[in-house]
C-alpha positions as CSV (number, residue, x, y, z in Angstrom):
1,M,70.7,146.0,134.9
2,T,68.7,149.2,133.5
3,D,70.4,150.0,129.2
4,P,71.6,153.4,129.3
5,K,70.1,154.3,126.6
6,Q,66.9,153.7,128.6
7,T,64.5,156.7,129.3
8,L,63.2,156.3,132.7
9,S,59.7,157.2,133.9
10,P,59.2,159.0,137.0
11,S,58.3,156.3,139.3
12,E,61.3,154.8,138.2
13,I,63.8,158.0,138.9
14,D,61.9,158.3,143.0
15,A,62.4,154.7,142.8
16,A,66.4,156.3,143.0
17,G,65.7,156.9,146.6
18,L,67.7,160.6,145.4
19,T,67.7,162.4,148.3
20,G,67.7,166.0,147.0
21,W,67.4,165.7,143.7
22,R,64.3,166.9,142.0
23,Q,62.6,166.0,138.9
24,V,62.0,169.1,136.4
25,E,60.6,168.8,133.0
26,G,62.7,166.3,132.3
27,T,65.7,166.3,134.2
28,I,66.7,165.7,137.6
29,A,68.4,168.5,140.2
30,A,69.8,169.3,143.0
31,Q,71.4,172.1,144.9
32,F,74.2,171.8,147.1
33,S,74.3,174.2,150.0
34,T,78.5,174.7,150.5
35,G,78.6,177.4,152.8
36,D,81.6,179.5,151.0
37,F,83.2,179.7,146.5
38,A,86.3,177.8,147.4
39,T,84.4,175.2,148.7
40,G,82.1,175.3,145.9
41,L,84.8,175.2,143.4
42,D,85.7,171.9,144.5
43,L,82.3,169.7,144.4
44,V,82.8,171.8,140.9
45,N,85.8,170.1,140.3
46,R,85.3,166.7,141.9
47,I,82.3,167.0,139.6
48,G,83.6,167.4,135.8
49,A,86.6,164.8,137.1
50,S,83.9,162.4,137.3
51,A,81.8,163.6,134.9
52,E,84.4,163.4,132.5
53,A,85.8,160.1,133.0
54,A,81.8,158.8,132.4
55,D,81.5,160.9,129.5
56,H,78.5,161.9,130.9
57,H,77.8,165.8,131.7
58,P,75.8,167.7,133.7
59,D,74.7,171.4,133.0
60,L,76.4,172.8,136.5
61,T,76.0,176.6,138.4
62,L,78.6,177.8,140.2
63,T,77.7,181.1,142.9
64,Y,78.6,182.2,146.9
65,P,77.1,179.9,148.0
66,S,76.1,176.9,146.7
67,V,76.3,174.9,143.8
68,G,73.6,173.8,141.6
69,V,73.7,170.6,139.3
70,T,71.1,169.2,136.6
71,L,71.6,166.2,135.0
72,S,69.6,164.6,131.6
73,S,70.7,162.2,128.8
74,H,70.4,165.1,126.3
75,D,70.8,162.2,123.2
76,V,68.0,160.2,124.1
77,G,66.0,163.4,125.3
78,G,65.5,162.2,129.1
79,I,66.9,160.9,131.9
80,T,68.2,157.7,132.2
81,S,70.6,155.5,134.9
82,R,73.8,157.5,133.6
83,D,71.8,160.5,135.7
84,L,70.8,158.6,138.3
85,D,74.3,157.2,139.0
86,L,76.1,160.4,137.8
87,A,73.3,161.7,141.0
88,R,74.8,159.4,142.9
89,T,78.2,160.1,142.7
90,I,77.8,163.9,143.5
91,T,76.1,163.4,146.1
92,E,79.2,161.0,147.3
93,H,81.4,163.9,146.6
94,A,79.1,166.6,148.6
95,A,79.0,164.2,151.4
96,T,83.2,163.6,151.2
97,L,83.7,168.0,151.4
98,G,80.5,167.6,154.1
99,V,78.3,169.7,151.9
100,S,74.8,169.4,152.5
101,V,72.2,169.0,150.0
102,D,69.0,171.7,150.3
103,G,66.2,169.7,150.1
104,S,63.3,172.5,149.8
């Protein structure tokens, strides 16, 4: 088990195999193409509930027709296993809603 307060190297993050997530200046980020505002709002609400449960909160951008998500562990100044875990949960929420991650 990885220490949730230990920052991860870029290669460790790549090895996690997070489809559609990219490393951007000490964060991981993804854009989800929701197709409409209501689905985006549903995704944001699901992300919010999971973030509260994990006590780990992403930066979110809700627009028509997408949701942008950025994760980092501000308390340690980088990406940790907490970010990877929440990214996986967010990707699962998106899949449940039939939402695709924008791989560009």
